[in-house]
PDBQT receptor file of N, H, CA, C and O in Angstrom, charges set to zero:
ATOM      1  N   UNK A   1     112.829 -23.787-111.910  1.00  0.00    +0.000 N 
ATOM      2  CA  UNK A   1     113.331 -22.486-111.526  1.00  0.00    +0.000 C 
ATOM      3  C   UNK A   1     114.839 -22.443-111.749  1.00  0.00    +0.000 C 
ATOM      4  O   UNK A   1     115.565 -23.313-111.269  1.00  0.00    +0.000 OA
ATOM      5  N   UNK A   2     115.304 -21.442-112.468  1.00  0.00    +0.000 N 
ATOM      6  H   UNK A   2     114.714 -20.735-112.857  1.00  0.00    +0.000 HD
ATOM      7  CA  UNK A   2     116.731 -21.299-112.719  1.00  0.00    +0.000 C 
ATOM      8  C   UNK A   2     117.406 -20.580-111.565  1.00  0.00    +0.000 C 
ATOM      9  O   UNK A   2     116.878 -19.604-111.033  1.00  0.00    +0.000 OA
ATOM     10  N   UNK A   3     118.586 -21.074-111.181  1.00  0.00    +0.000 N 
ATOM     11  H   UNK A   3     119.015 -21.867-111.613  1.00  0.00    +0.000 HD
ATOM     12  CA  UNK A   3     119.301 -20.473-110.068  1.00  0.00    +0.000 C 
ATOM     13  C   UNK A   3     120.620 -19.847-110.510  1.00  0.00    +0.000 C 
ATOM     14  O   UNK A   3     121.470 -19.539-109.674  1.00  0.00    +0.000 OA
ATOM     15  N   UNK A   4     120.796 -19.658-111.808  1.00  0.00    +0.000 N 
ATOM     16  H   UNK A   4     120.106 -19.908-112.487  1.00  0.00    +0.000 HD
ATOM     17  CA  UNK A   4     122.079 -19.153-112.292  1.00  0.00    +0.000 C 
ATOM     18  C   UNK A   4     122.427 -17.797-111.707  1.00  0.00    +0.000 C 
ATOM     19  O   UNK A   4     123.601 -17.534-111.444  1.00  0.00    +0.000 OA
ATOM     20  N   UNK A   5     121.483 -16.955-111.502  1.00  0.00    +0.000 N 
ATOM     21  H   UNK A   5     120.530 -17.168-111.715  1.00  0.00    +0.000 HD
ATOM     22  CA  UNK A   5     121.745 -15.624-110.955  1.00  0.00    +0.000 C 
ATOM     23  C   UNK A   5     122.195 -15.664-109.512  1.00  0.00    +0.000 C 
ATOM     24  O   UNK A   5     122.846 -14.726-109.052  1.00  0.00    +0.000 OA
ATOM     25  N   UNK A   6     121.872 -16.716-108.784  1.00  0.00    +0.000 N 
ATOM     26  H   UNK A   6     121.343 -17.478-109.158  1.00  0.00    +0.000 HD
ATOM     27  CA  UNK A   6     122.240 -16.777-107.381  1.00  0.00    +0.000 C 
ATOM     28  C   UNK A   6     123.533 -17.544-107.126  1.00  0.00    +0.000 C 
ATOM     29  O   UNK A   6     124.020 -17.584-105.996  1.00  0.00    +0.000 OA
ATOM     30  N   UNK A   7     124.094 -18.155-108.176  1.00  0.00    +0.000 N 
ATOM     31  H   UNK A   7     123.699 -18.123-109.094  1.00  0.00    +0.000 HD
ATOM     32  CA  UNK A   7     125.350 -18.882-108.002  1.00  0.00    +0.000 C 
ATOM     33  C   UNK A   7     126.500 -17.888-107.847  1.00  0.00    +0.000 C 
ATOM     34  O   UNK A   7     126.676 -16.993-108.674  1.00  0.00    +0.000 OA
ATOM     35  N   UNK A   8     127.266 -18.053-106.797  1.00  0.00    +0.000 N 
ATOM     36  H   UNK A   8     127.123 -18.780-106.125  1.00  0.00    +0.000 HD
ATOM     37  CA  UNK A   8     128.399 -17.174-106.561  1.00  0.00    +0.000 C 
ATOM     38  C   UNK A   8     129.631 -17.780-107.211  1.00  0.00    +0.000 C 
ATOM     39  O   UNK A   8     130.006 -18.916-106.921  1.00  0.00    +0.000 OA
ATOM     40  N   UNK A   9     130.247 -17.025-108.079  1.00  0.00    +0.000 N 
ATOM     41  H   UNK A   9     129.943 -16.102-108.315  1.00  0.00    +0.000 HD
ATOM     42  CA  UNK A   9     131.443 -17.509-108.746  1.00  0.00    +0.000 C 
ATOM     43  C   UNK A   9     132.632 -17.319-107.798  1.00  0.00    +0.000 C 
ATOM     44  O   UNK A   9     132.853 -16.228-107.273  1.00  0.00    +0.000 OA
ATOM     45  N   UNK A  10     133.385 -18.388-107.593  1.00  0.00    +0.000 N 
ATOM     46  H   UNK A  10     133.206 -19.274-108.020  1.00  0.00    +0.000 HD
ATOM     47  CA  UNK A  10     134.529 -18.327-106.694  1.00  0.00    +0.000 C 
ATOM     48  C   UNK A  10     135.614 -17.444-107.280  1.00  0.00    +0.000 C 
ATOM     49  O   UNK A  10     135.931 -17.541-108.466  1.00  0.00    +0.000 OA
ATOM     50  N   UNK A  11     136.185 -16.581-106.445  1.00  0.00    +0.000 N 
ATOM     51  H   UNK A  11     135.927 -16.503-105.482  1.00  0.00    +0.000 HD
ATOM     52  CA  UNK A  11     137.241 -15.694-106.908  1.00  0.00    +0.000 C 
ATOM     53  C   UNK A  11     138.537 -16.456-107.123  1.00  0.00    +0.000 C 
ATOM     54  O   UNK A  11     138.878 -17.359-106.360  1.00  0.00    +0.000 OA
ATOM     55  N   UNK A  12     139.247 -16.084-108.164  1.00  0.00    +0.000 N 
ATOM     56  H   UNK A  12     138.970 -15.350-108.784  1.00  0.00    +0.000 HD
ATOM     57  CA  UNK A  12     140.524 -16.705-108.482  1.00  0.00    +0.000 C 
ATOM     58  C   UNK A  12     141.576 -16.211-107.492  1.00  0.00    +0.000 C 
ATOM     59  O   UNK A  12     141.629 -15.014-107.212  1.00  0.00    +0.000 OA
ATOM     60  N   UNK A  13     142.420 -17.105-106.950  1.00  0.00    +0.000 N 
ATOM     61  H   UNK A  13     142.377 -18.078-107.178  1.00  0.00    +0.000 HD
ATOM     62  CA  UNK A  13     143.450 -16.663-106.008  1.00  0.00    +0.000 C 
ATOM     63  C   UNK A  13     144.503 -15.812-106.707  1.00  0.00    +0.000 C 
ATOM     64  O   UNK A  13     144.852 -16.072-107.859  1.00  0.00    +0.000 OA
ATOM     65  N   UNK A  14     145.003 -14.807-106.018  1.00  0.00    +0.000 N 
ATOM     66  H   UNK A  14     144.719 -14.596-105.083  1.00  0.00    +0.000 HD
ATOM     67  CA  UNK A  14     146.036 -13.936-106.564  1.00  0.00    +0.000 C 
ATOM     68  C   UNK A  14     147.217 -13.846-105.607  1.00  0.00    +0.000 C 
ATOM     69  O   UNK A  14     147.066 -14.027-104.398  1.00  0.00    +0.000 OA
ATOM     70  N   UNK A  15     148.372 -13.569-106.149  1.00  0.00    +0.000 N 
ATOM     71  H   UNK A  15     148.494 -13.422-107.130  1.00  0.00    +0.000 HD
ATOM     72  CA  UNK A  15     149.599 -13.436-105.370  1.00  0.00    +0.000 C 
ATOM     73  C   UNK A  15     149.539 -12.147-104.556  1.00  0.00    +0.000 C 
ATOM     74  O   UNK A  15     149.242 -11.089-105.111  1.00  0.00    +0.000 OA
ATOM     75  N   UNK A  16     149.812 -12.211-103.255  1.00  0.00    +0.000 N 
ATOM     76  H   UNK A  16     150.053 -13.070-102.804  1.00  0.00    +0.000 HD
ATOM     77  CA  UNK A  16     149.803 -11.002-102.437  1.00  0.00    +0.000 C 
ATOM     78  C   UNK A  16     150.985 -10.081-102.728  1.00  0.00    +0.000 C 
ATOM     79  O   UNK A  16     150.992  -8.934-102.280  1.00  0.00    +0.000 OA
ATOM     80  N   UNK A  17     151.982 -10.558-103.467  1.00  0.00    +0.000 N 
ATOM     81  H   UNK A  17     151.977 -11.489-103.831  1.00  0.00    +0.000 HD
ATOM     82  CA  UNK A  17     153.154  -9.740-103.784  1.00  0.00    +0.000 C 
ATOM     83  C   UNK A  17     152.992  -9.031-105.132  1.00  0.00    +0.000 C 
ATOM     84  O   UNK A  17     153.129  -7.811-105.214  1.00  0.00    +0.000 OA
ATOM     85  N   UNK A  18     152.700  -9.801-106.191  1.00  0.00    +0.000 N 
ATOM     86  H   UNK A  18     152.588 -10.792-106.124  1.00  0.00    +0.000 HD
ATOM     87  CA  UNK A  18     152.624  -9.204-107.526  1.00  0.00    +0.000 C 
ATOM     88  C   UNK A  18     151.198  -8.980-108.025  1.00  0.00    +0.000 C 
ATOM     89  O   UNK A  18     150.988  -8.230-108.978  1.00  0.00    +0.000 OA
ATOM     90  N   UNK A  19     150.216  -9.623-107.391  1.00  0.00    +0.000 N 
ATOM     91  H   UNK A  19     150.387 -10.233-106.617  1.00  0.00    +0.000 HD
ATOM     92  CA  UNK A  19     148.823  -9.437-107.782  1.00  0.00    +0.000 C 
ATOM     93  C   UNK A  19     148.343 -10.316-108.929  1.00  0.00    +0.000 C 
ATOM     94  O   UNK A  19     147.172 -10.253-109.304  1.00  0.00    +0.000 OA
ATOM     95  N   UNK A  20     149.229 -11.134-109.491  1.00  0.00    +0.000 N 
ATOM     96  H   UNK A  20     150.180 -11.185-109.187  1.00  0.00    +0.000 HD
ATOM     97  CA  UNK A  20     148.848 -11.997-110.615  1.00  0.00    +0.000 C 
ATOM     98  C   UNK A  20     148.049 -13.211-110.117  1.00  0.00    +0.000 C 
ATOM     99  O   UNK A  20     148.224 -13.665-108.986  1.00  0.00    +0.000 OA
ATOM    100  N   UNK A  21     147.180 -13.718-110.977  1.00  0.00    +0.000 N 
ATOM    101  H   UNK A  21     147.038 -13.349-111.895  1.00  0.00    +0.000 HD
ATOM    102  CA  UNK A  21     146.469 -14.958-110.662  1.00  0.00    +0.000 C 
ATOM    103  C   UNK A  21     147.503 -16.064-110.533  1.00  0.00    +0.000 C 
ATOM    104  O   UNK A  21     148.447 -16.127-111.321  1.00  0.00    +0.000 OA
ATOM    105  N   UNK A  22     147.335 -16.940-109.542  1.00  0.00    +0.000 N 
ATOM    106  H   UNK A  22     146.568 -16.888-108.901  1.00  0.00    +0.000 HD
ATOM    107  CA  UNK A  22     148.356 -17.951-109.312  1.00  0.00    +0.000 C 
ATOM    108  C   UNK A  22     147.756 -19.247-108.787  1.00  0.00    +0.000 C 
ATOM    109  O   UNK A  22     146.605 -19.283-108.351  1.00  0.00    +0.000 OA
ATOM    110  N   UNK A  23     148.543 -20.297-108.836  1.00  0.00    +0.000 N 
ATOM    111  H   UNK A  23     149.478 -20.267-109.191  1.00  0.00    +0.000 HD
ATOM    112  CA  UNK A  23     148.165 -21.608-108.317  1.00  0.00    +0.000 C 
ATOM    113  C   UNK A  23     148.813 -21.864-106.963  1.00  0.00    +0.000 C 
ATOM    114  O   UNK A  23     148.221 -22.522-106.108  1.00  0.00    +0.000 OA
ATOM    115  N   UNK A  24     150.037 -21.344-106.758  1.00  0.00    +0.000 N 
ATOM    116  H   UNK A  24     150.518 -20.810-107.453  1.00  0.00    +0.000 HD
ATOM    117  CA  UNK A  24     150.787 -21.575-105.526  1.00  0.00    +0.000 C 
ATOM    118  C   UNK A  24     151.439 -20.293-105.050  1.00  0.00    +0.000 C 
ATOM    119  O   UNK A  24     151.815 -19.443-105.857  1.00  0.00    +0.000 OA
ATOM    120  N   UNK A  25     151.576 -20.150-103.723  1.00  0.00    +0.000 N 
ATOM    121  H   UNK A  25     151.271 -20.841-103.067  1.00  0.00    +0.000 HD
ATOM    122  CA  UNK A  25     152.370 -19.059-103.183  1.00  0.00    +0.000 C 
ATOM    123  C   UNK A  25     153.476 -19.672-102.330  1.00  0.00    +0.000 C 
ATOM    124  O   UNK A  25     153.364 -20.804-101.860  1.00  0.00    +0.000 OA
ATOM    125  N   UNK A  26     154.520 -18.919-102.144  1.00  0.00    +0.000 N 
ATOM    126  H   UNK A  26     154.611 -17.999-102.526  1.00  0.00    +0.000 HD
ATOM    127  CA  UNK A  26     155.659 -19.377-101.367  1.00  0.00    +0.000 C 
ATOM    128  C   UNK A  26     155.834 -18.459-100.170  1.00  0.00    +0.000 C 
ATOM    129  O   UNK A  26     155.722 -17.238-100.282  1.00  0.00    +0.000 OA
ATOM    130  N   UNK A  27     156.113 -19.067 -99.020  1.00  0.00    +0.000 N 
ATOM    131  H   UNK A  27     156.205 -20.059 -98.929  1.00  0.00    +0.000 HD
ATOM    132  CA  UNK A  27     156.269 -18.310 -97.786  1.00  0.00    +0.000 C 
ATOM    133  C   UNK A  27     157.663 -18.506 -97.225  1.00  0.00    +0.000 C 
ATOM    134  O   UNK A  27     158.232 -19.593 -97.323  1.00  0.00    +0.000 OA
ATOM    135  N   UNK A  28     158.212 -17.458 -96.638  1.00  0.00    +0.000 N 
ATOM    136  H   UNK A  28     157.749 -16.575 -96.558  1.00  0.00    +0.000 HD
ATOM    137  CA  UNK A  28     159.513 -17.533 -95.999  1.00  0.00    +0.000 C 
ATOM    138  C   UNK A  28     159.337 -18.144 -94.619  1.00  0.00    +0.000 C 
ATOM    139  O   UNK A  28     158.703 -17.551 -93.746  1.00  0.00    +0.000 OA
ATOM    140  N   UNK A  29     159.887 -19.310 -94.428  1.00  0.00    +0.000 N 
ATOM    141  H   UNK A  29     160.402 -19.792 -95.137  1.00  0.00    +0.000 HD
ATOM    142  CA  UNK A  29     159.791 -20.061 -93.174  1.00  0.00    +0.000 C 
ATOM    143  C   UNK A  29     158.352 -20.178 -92.673  1.00  0.00    +0.000 C 
ATOM    144  O   UNK A  29     158.105 -20.169 -91.467  1.00  0.00    +0.000 OA
ATOM    145  N   UNK A  30     157.411 -20.285 -93.600  1.00  0.00    +0.000 N 
ATOM    146  H   UNK A  30     157.612 -20.291 -94.579  1.00  0.00    +0.000 HD
ATOM    147  CA  UNK A  30     156.017 -20.497 -93.249  1.00  0.00    +0.000 C 
ATOM    148  C   UNK A  30     155.284 -19.269 -92.765  1.00  0.00    +0.000 C 
ATOM    149  O   UNK A  30     154.138 -19.381 -92.330  1.00  0.00    +0.000 OA
ATOM    150  N   UNK A  31     155.897 -18.098 -92.819  1.00  0.00    +0.000 N 
ATOM    151  H   UNK A  31     156.828 -18.007 -93.172  1.00  0.00    +0.000 HD
ATOM    152  CA  UNK A  31     155.259 -16.900 -92.291  1.00  0.00    +0.000 C 
ATOM    153  C   UNK A  31     154.766 -15.961 -93.386  1.00  0.00    +0.000 C 
ATOM    154  O   UNK A  31     153.601 -16.030 -93.778  1.00  0.00    +0.000 OA
ATOM    155  N   UNK A  32     155.622 -15.097 -93.877  1.00  0.00    +0.000 N 
ATOM    156  H   UNK A  32     156.568 -15.041 -93.558  1.00  0.00    +0.000 HD
ATOM    157  CA  UNK A  32     155.222 -14.087 -94.853  1.00  0.00    +0.000 C 
ATOM    158  C   UNK A  32     155.344 -14.597 -96.282  1.00  0.00    +0.000 C 
ATOM    159  O   UNK A  32     156.306 -15.282 -96.628  1.00  0.00    +0.000 OA
ATOM    160  N   UNK A  33     154.366 -14.258 -97.101  1.00  0.00    +0.000 N 
ATOM    161  H   UNK A  33     153.584 -13.701 -96.820  1.00  0.00    +0.000 HD
ATOM    162  CA  UNK A  33     154.416 -14.629 -98.513  1.00  0.00    +0.000 C 
ATOM    163  C   UNK A  33     155.515 -13.823 -99.199  1.00  0.00    +0.000 C 
ATOM    164  O   UNK A  33     155.617 -12.611 -99.008  1.00  0.00    +0.000 OA
ATOM    165  N   UNK A  34     156.334 -14.503 -99.998  1.00  0.00    +0.000 N 
ATOM    166  H   UNK A  34     156.250 -15.488-100.154  1.00  0.00    +0.000 HD
ATOM    167  CA  UNK A  34     157.410 -13.834-100.727  1.00  0.00    +0.000 C 
ATOM    168  C   UNK A  34     157.168 -13.833-102.233  1.00  0.00    +0.000 C 
ATOM    169  O   UNK A  34     157.925 -13.205-102.973  1.00  0.00    +0.000 OA
ATOM    170  N   UNK A  35     156.144 -14.516-102.695  1.00  0.00    +0.000 N 
ATOM    171  H   UNK A  35     155.529 -15.026-102.094  1.00  0.00    +0.000 HD
ATOM    172  CA  UNK A  35     155.834 -14.536-104.110  1.00  0.00    +0.000 C 
ATOM    173  C   UNK A  35     155.011 -15.753-104.483  1.00  0.00    +0.000 C 
ATOM    174  O   UNK A  35     154.551 -16.509-103.627  1.00  0.00    +0.000 OA
ATOM    175  N   UNK A  36     154.840 -15.918-105.771  1.00  0.00    +0.000 N 
ATOM    176  H   UNK A  36     155.214 -15.303-106.467  1.00  0.00    +0.000 HD
ATOM    177  CA  UNK A  36     153.999 -17.002-106.284  1.00  0.00    +0.000 C 
ATOM    178  C   UNK A  36     154.680 -17.708-107.438  1.00  0.00    +0.000 C 
ATOM    179  O   UNK A  36     155.796 -17.368-107.832  1.00  0.00    +0.000 OA
ATOM    180  N   UNK A  37     153.981 -18.701-107.970  1.00  0.00    +0.000 N 
ATOM    181  H   UNK A  37     153.075 -18.977-107.650  1.00  0.00    +0.000 HD
ATOM    182  CA  UNK A  37     154.483 -19.412-109.137  1.00  0.00    +0.000 C 
ATOM    183  C   UNK A  37     154.536 -18.501-110.361  1.00  0.00    +0.000 C 
ATOM    184  O   UNK A  37     155.105 -18.885-111.383  1.00  0.00    +0.000 OA
ATOM    185  N   UNK A  38     153.964 -17.322-110.280  1.00  0.00    +0.000 N 
ATOM    186  H   UNK A  38     153.502 -17.011-109.449  1.00  0.00    +0.000 HD
ATOM    187  CA  UNK A  38     153.972 -16.373-111.398  1.00  0.00    +0.000 C 
ATOM    188  C   UNK A  38     155.133 -15.384-111.332  1.00  0.00    +0.000 C 
ATOM    189  O   UNK A  38     155.632 -14.951-112.371  1.00  0.00    +0.000 OA
ATOM    190  N   UNK A  39     155.577 -15.014-110.107  1.00  0.00    +0.000 N 
ATOM    191  H   UNK A  39     155.172 -15.365-109.263  1.00  0.00    +0.000 HD
ATOM    192  CA  UNK A  39     156.598 -13.968-110.020  1.00  0.00    +0.000 C 
ATOM    193  C   UNK A  39     157.942 -14.447-109.467  1.00  0.00    +0.000 C 
ATOM    194  O   UNK A  39     158.899 -13.672-109.429  1.00  0.00    +0.000 OA
ATOM    195  N   UNK A  40     158.030 -15.694-109.043  1.00  0.00    +0.000 N 
ATOM    196  H   UNK A  40     157.253 -16.323-109.074  1.00  0.00    +0.000 HD
ATOM    197  CA  UNK A  40     159.308 -16.237-108.588  1.00  0.00    +0.000 C 
ATOM    198  C   UNK A  40     159.840 -17.231-109.614  1.00  0.00    +0.000 C 
ATOM    199  O   UNK A  40     159.074 -17.916-110.292  1.00  0.00    +0.000 OA
ATOM    200  N   UNK A  41     161.135 -17.297-109.713  1.00  0.00    +0.000 N 
ATOM    201  H   UNK A  41     161.758 -16.741-109.162  1.00  0.00    +0.000 HD
ATOM    202  CA  UNK A  41     161.777 -18.222-110.656  1.00  0.00    +0.000 C 
ATOM    203  C   UNK A  41     162.540 -19.275-109.865  1.00  0.00    +0.000 C 
ATOM    204  O   UNK A  41     163.333 -18.938-108.986  1.00  0.00    +0.000 OA
ATOM    205  N   UNK A  42     162.311 -20.522-110.164  1.00  0.00    +0.000 N 
ATOM    206  H   UNK A  42     161.667 -20.796-110.878  1.00  0.00    +0.000 HD
ATOM    207  CA  UNK A  42     163.043 -21.615-109.532  1.00  0.00    +0.000 C 
ATOM    208  C   UNK A  42     164.405 -21.734-110.202  1.00  0.00    +0.000 C 
ATOM    209  O   UNK A  42     164.525 -21.626-111.422  1.00  0.00    +0.000 OA
ATOM    210  N   UNK A  43     165.422 -21.957-109.389  1.00  0.00    +0.000 N 
ATOM    211  H   UNK A  43     165.325 -22.044-108.397  1.00  0.00    +0.000 HD
ATOM    212  CA  UNK A  43     166.776 -22.053-109.917  1.00  0.00    +0.000 C 
ATOM    213  C   UNK A  43     167.494 -23.215-109.244  1.00  0.00    +0.000 C 
ATOM    214  O   UNK A  43     167.246 -23.507-108.074  1.00  0.00    +0.000 OA
ATOM    215  N   UNK A  44     168.374 -23.872-109.971  1.00  0.00    +0.000 N 
ATOM    216  H   UNK A  44     168.575 -23.635-110.922  1.00  0.00    +0.000 HD
ATOM    217  CA  UNK A  44     169.140 -24.996-109.453  1.00  0.00    +0.000 C 
ATOM    218  C   UNK A  44     170.284 -24.463-108.593  1.00  0.00    +0.000 C 
ATOM    219  O   UNK A  44     171.122 -23.707-109.085  1.00  0.00    +0.000 OA
ATOM    220  N   UNK A  45     170.331 -24.843-107.328  1.00  0.00    +0.000 N 
ATOM    221  H   UNK A  45     169.650 -25.457-106.928  1.00  0.00    +0.000 HD
ATOM    222  CA  UNK A  45     171.355 -24.359-106.401  1.00  0.00    +0.000 C 
ATOM    223  C   UNK A  45     172.761 -24.745-106.840  1.00  0.00    +0.000 C 
ATOM    224  O   UNK A  45     173.721 -24.038-106.534  1.00  0.00    +0.000 OA
ATOM    225  N   UNK A  46     172.894 -25.862-107.555  1.00  0.00    +0.000 N 
ATOM    226  H   UNK A  46     172.115 -26.437-107.803  1.00  0.00    +0.000 HD
ATOM    227  CA  UNK A  46     174.208 -26.287-108.030  1.00  0.00    +0.000 C 
ATOM    228  C   UNK A  46     174.750 -25.349-109.106  1.00  0.00    +0.000 C 
ATOM    229  O   UNK A  46     175.956 -25.318-109.352  1.00  0.00    +0.000 OA
ATOM    230  N   UNK A  47     173.881 -24.600-109.736  1.00  0.00    +0.000 N 
ATOM    231  H   UNK A  47     172.902 -24.626-109.537  1.00  0.00    +0.000 HD
ATOM    232  CA  UNK A  47     174.304 -23.680-110.796  1.00  0.00    +0.000 C 
ATOM    233  C   UNK A  47     174.420 -22.239-110.306  1.00  0.00    +0.000 C 
ATOM    234  O   UNK A  47     174.843 -21.371-111.069  1.00  0.00    +0.000 OA
ATOM    235  N   UNK A  48     174.064 -21.966-109.074  1.00  0.00    +0.000 N 
ATOM    236  H   UNK A  48     173.721 -22.672-108.453  1.00  0.00    +0.000 HD
ATOM    237  CA  UNK A  48     174.101 -20.604-108.534  1.00  0.00    +0.000 C 
ATOM    238  C   UNK A  48     175.381 -20.356-107.748  1.00  0.00    +0.000 C 
ATOM    239  O   UNK A  48     175.660 -21.043-106.766  1.00  0.00    +0.000 OA
ATOM    240  N   UNK A  49     176.154 -19.373-108.186  1.00  0.00    +0.000 N 
ATOM    241  H   UNK A  49     175.928 -18.814-108.984  1.00  0.00    +0.000 HD
ATOM    242  CA  UNK A  49     177.391 -19.020-107.494  1.00  0.00    +0.000 C 
ATOM    243  C   UNK A  49     177.120 -18.546-106.062  1.00  0.00    +0.000 C 
ATOM    244  O   UNK A  49     177.915 -18.825-105.164  1.00  0.00    +0.000 OA
ATOM    245  N   UNK A  50     176.038 -17.854-105.842  1.00  0.00    +0.000 N 
ATOM    246  H   UNK A  50     175.392 -17.628-106.571  1.00  0.00    +0.000 HD
ATOM    247  CA  UNK A  50     175.738 -17.324-104.500  1.00  0.00    +0.000 C 
ATOM    248  C   UNK A  50     175.498 -18.427-103.479  1.00  0.00    +0.000 C 
ATOM    249  O   UNK A  50     175.607 -18.182-102.277  1.00  0.00    +0.000 OA
ATOM    250  N   UNK A  51     175.178 -19.622-103.923  1.00  0.00    +0.000 N 
ATOM    251  H   UNK A  51     175.089 -19.821-104.899  1.00  0.00    +0.000 HD
ATOM    252  CA  UNK A  51     174.956 -20.739-103.009  1.00  0.00    +0.000 C 
ATOM    253  C   UNK A  51     176.264 -21.411-102.604  1.00  0.00    +0.000 C 
ATOM    254  O   UNK A  51     176.280 -22.254-101.708  1.00  0.00    +0.000 OA
ATOM    255  N   UNK A  52     177.349 -21.044-103.257  1.00  0.00    +0.000 N 
ATOM    256  H   UNK A  52     177.336 -20.359-103.986  1.00  0.00    +0.000 HD
ATOM    257  CA  UNK A  52     178.644 -21.680-102.972  1.00  0.00    +0.000 C 
ATOM    258  C   UNK A  52     179.699 -20.676-102.539  1.00  0.00    +0.000 C 
ATOM    259  O   UNK A  52     180.860 -21.054-102.381  1.00  0.00    +0.000 OA
ATOM    260  N   UNK A  53     179.344 -19.415-102.340  1.00  0.00    +0.000 N 
ATOM    261  H   UNK A  53     178.401 -19.108-102.468  1.00  0.00    +0.000 HD
ATOM    262  CA  UNK A  53     180.345 -18.366-102.086  1.00  0.00    +0.000 C 
ATOM    263  C   UNK A  53     181.101 -18.535-100.773  1.00  0.00    +0.000 C 
ATOM    264  O   UNK A  53     182.331 -18.489-100.797  1.00  0.00    +0.000 OA
ATOM    265  N   UNK A  54     180.474 -18.719 -99.677  1.00  0.00    +0.000 N 
ATOM    266  H   UNK A  54     179.474 -18.756 -99.657  1.00  0.00    +0.000 HD
ATOM    267  CA  UNK A  54     181.139 -18.710 -98.374  1.00  0.00    +0.000 C 
ATOM    268  C   UNK A  54     181.562 -20.101 -97.903  1.00  0.00    +0.000 C 
ATOM    269  O   UNK A  54     181.349 -20.462 -96.746  1.00  0.00    +0.000 OA
ATOM    270  N   UNK A  55     182.147 -20.859 -98.783  1.00  0.00    +0.000 N 
ATOM    271  H   UNK A  55     182.320 -20.566 -99.724  1.00  0.00    +0.000 HD
ATOM    272  CA  UNK A  55     182.561 -22.226 -98.400  1.00  0.00    +0.000 C 
ATOM    273  C   UNK A  55     184.031 -22.385 -98.555  1.00  0.00    +0.000 C 
ATOM    274  O   UNK A  55     184.568 -23.460 -98.283  1.00  0.00    +0.000 OA
TER     275      UNK A  55
């Protein structure tokens, strides 16, 4: 007996911010999602002027 029709395909996770399929999401202090690996860009803090402004 074939069971292919009864197999439920798992839904792909999506970013709650941009809606794109994603592997990881990022949360602000562990609470609200702020984006995913698809819509956020990682940047080196040593190269960002905004990380050194108030010093």
